[in-house]
C-alpha positions as CSV (number, residue, x, y, z in Angstrom):
1,M,128.8,103.2,155.0
2,T,125.8,105.6,156.5
3,S,126.5,107.6,159.5
4,H,123.6,109.3,161.9
5,N,124.1,111.9,165.5
6,L,123.2,111.2,168.3
7,G,123.4,113.8,170.5
8,G,126.9,114.3,171.5
9,S,127.7,109.8,169.6
10,I,127.5,109.1,166.4
11,S,127.8,106.4,164.9
12,L,127.8,104.3,161.9
13,F,126.8,101.6,159.9
14,V,128.7,99.7,157.7
15,T,127.7,96.9,155.5
16,S,130.2,94.1,154.0
17,D,129.9,90.8,151.5
18,R,130.9,88.4,153.9
19,T,128.9,86.1,155.2
20,K,129.0,83.7,158.3
21,F,128.5,79.6,158.1
22,C,129.4,77.8,160.8
23,G,130.7,80.1,163.2
24,K,133.5,80.8,160.1
25,V,133.8,84.5,158.0
26,A,133.3,83.9,154.3
27,L,134.1,85.9,151.6
28,N,132.6,83.3,149.0
29,C,130.3,81.5,149.8
30,Q,131.0,78.3,147.3
31,N,133.4,77.6,148.6
32,H,132.6,78.1,151.7
33,V,130.2,75.6,151.6
34,E,132.7,72.7,149.7
35,K,135.3,73.0,152.6
36,H,133.2,73.1,155.8
37,G,130.3,70.6,154.8
38,C,127.1,74.0,155.0
39,P,124.1,73.8,152.8
40,L,124.2,76.3,150.4
41,G,122.4,78.8,151.3
42,K,121.7,83.3,150.1
43,T,124.4,85.3,150.6
44,P,123.9,87.4,153.6
45,K,125.3,90.9,154.3
46,I,127.2,91.4,157.8
47,T,126.3,95.0,158.9
48,I,128.3,96.4,162.0
49,M,127.6,99.2,164.3
50,V,129.4,101.4,165.7
51,T,129.4,103.9,168.0
52,F,131.8,106.3,169.0
53,Y,131.9,110.7,171.0
54,V,132.8,113.2,170.2
55,I,134.0,114.8,173.5
56,S,135.2,118.4,171.9
57,E,133.4,121.6,172.1
58,Y,133.8,121.7,168.2
59,S,131.4,119.1,166.8
60,S,130.6,121.2,163.5
61,T,132.0,118.4,160.8
62,L,132.0,115.1,162.0
63,P,134.8,112.6,161.0
64,T,133.4,109.8,158.4
65,K,137.4,108.1,157.4
66,G,138.9,107.5,161.0
67,G,142.1,109.4,163.1
68,G,143.9,111.9,160.9
69,E,141.1,113.1,159.1
70,K,141.4,117.1,158.4
71,I,139.3,119.9,159.5
72,A,138.7,123.1,157.3
73,G,138.7,126.4,158.5
74,G,140.4,126.4,161.1
75,P,142.7,127.1,163.8
76,L,139.3,125.8,165.9
77,Y,140.1,126.9,169.3
78,D,140.5,131.2,170.4
79,L,144.6,130.8,170.7
80,N,143.5,133.7,173.8
81,R,140.9,131.5,174.9
82,V,143.3,128.5,175.3
83,K,145.3,130.1,177.2
84,S,143.1,130.9,180.1
85,I,141.8,128.1,180.7
86,T,145.2,127.3,181.6
87,K,145.8,130.4,183.5
88,D,145.6,128.8,186.8
89,R,148.6,126.1,185.8
90,T,145.1,123.5,185.7
91,G,142.8,122.7,183.4
92,L,144.9,120.4,180.8
93,L,144.8,116.3,180.7
94,L,147.4,114.9,178.6
95,W,144.4,112.8,177.1
96,T,146.5,109.7,174.9
97,K,148.3,107.2,176.6
98,D,151.2,108.6,173.6
99,C,150.7,112.4,175.1
100,A,151.8,111.4,178.7
101,K,154.5,108.8,177.4
102,D,156.2,111.7,175.4
103,V,155.5,114.4,177.9
104,Q,157.2,112.1,179.8
105,E,160.0,111.2,177.8
106,L,161.3,115.1,178.0
107,G,160.8,114.7,181.5
108,W,157.9,117.4,181.7
109,A,155.5,117.9,184.0
110,S,151.5,118.7,182.9
111,S,153.5,122.3,183.8
112,D,155.1,122.3,181.3
113,V,153.0,121.4,178.9
114,I,151.1,124.1,180.0
115,D,154.0,126.6,179.6
116,L,154.6,125.6,176.0
117,I,150.9,126.1,174.7
118,R,151.6,130.0,176.5
119,R,154.4,130.3,174.4
120,L,151.5,129.9,171.7
121,G,151.1,132.9,169.0
122,A,148.9,132.3,165.8
123,K,152.0,132.1,163.7
124,D,152.8,128.7,164.6
125,Y,149.5,126.7,163.6
126,I,149.7,124.2,161.4
127,D,146.0,122.2,160.8
128,S,142.9,120.8,162.6
129,E,141.8,117.0,162.3
130,W,140.1,114.9,164.0
131,C,142.2,112.5,166.6
132,E,140.8,109.2,168.7
133,N,141.9,108.7,172.0
134,G,142.6,105.0,172.4
135,K,138.7,104.9,173.9
136,G,136.4,105.4,170.9
137,A,136.3,108.9,172.1
138,W,137.3,112.1,169.4
139,A,138.2,115.6,169.8
140,A,138.4,118.4,166.8
141,C,142.3,119.2,167.6
142,D,144.4,121.9,166.9
143,A,147.7,121.3,166.1
144,Y,150.8,123.8,166.7
145,S,154.6,123.8,166.7
146,V,156.6,126.6,167.8
147,K,160.7,127.0,168.4
148,V,161.9,127.0,171.9
149,L,165.8,129.1,172.1
150,E,167.2,126.3,175.0
151,W,169.8,125.5,176.6
152,V,171.4,121.2,175.4
153,P,174.3,120.5,178.1
154,T,175.3,118.1,175.2
155,A,175.8,120.6,172.8
156,D,177.4,123.1,175.3
157,K,175.0,126.3,174.1
158,E,171.7,127.6,173.6
159,M,169.9,125.7,170.3
160,R,165.9,125.9,168.7
161,I,163.8,123.2,169.6
162,S,161.0,123.0,167.8
163,Y,158.1,121.2,170.1
164,F,154.5,119.9,168.0
165,V,151.7,120.7,170.6
166,K,147.6,119.0,169.4
167,F,145.0,119.7,171.6
168,A,141.3,120.5,172.2
169,I,138.8,121.8,174.6
170,N,136.7,119.6,176.0
171,K,132.4,119.7,175.6
172,L,132.5,122.1,178.7
173,G,134.3,124.2,177.5
174,T,136.8,123.4,181.0
175,M,139.5,121.2,180.1
176,L,142.6,120.9,177.9
177,L,142.7,118.0,176.2
178,T,146.1,117.3,175.0
179,V,146.4,114.6,172.3
180,S,150.3,114.6,171.1
181,C,153.4,117.1,172.7
182,H,156.6,115.8,171.5
183,I,160.3,117.2,169.5
């Protein structure tokens, strides 16, 4: 597999030993010939080009394996800068469907996610990794876990609740892209 960085997008060229005859994909040329009566020929290789876009500000190392690939040397983004992007209670995007669903299940709005991010400290950092939004766009994200003391009506007392949040800063440095926010 080879990859090339093409100005914000990455193209991967994947070569496979699968062959295509008669509109069918075959792993073994001889079996295919016997089954479909196709003429035996030289086994060609199929090359597939996959392009995806990195939209995070961080792009020093590029993903090679796909989602969840860890990035060493984090955190990637300074927390004071992250907090300044959301200081006007704007500048946050629930970037994945899963994140939007999780925030909705918490009964939260974007402003609640901003409040959670504003509580983060350096000790809350977990790791950094590449994340995909389900539409071919990739972002290098920092993950944090923070404990918050909250009143839990069903327990009739205050309890420490652990929240997990993962985010990136967009290329322009103007928006926080939230990938995960859940208990």
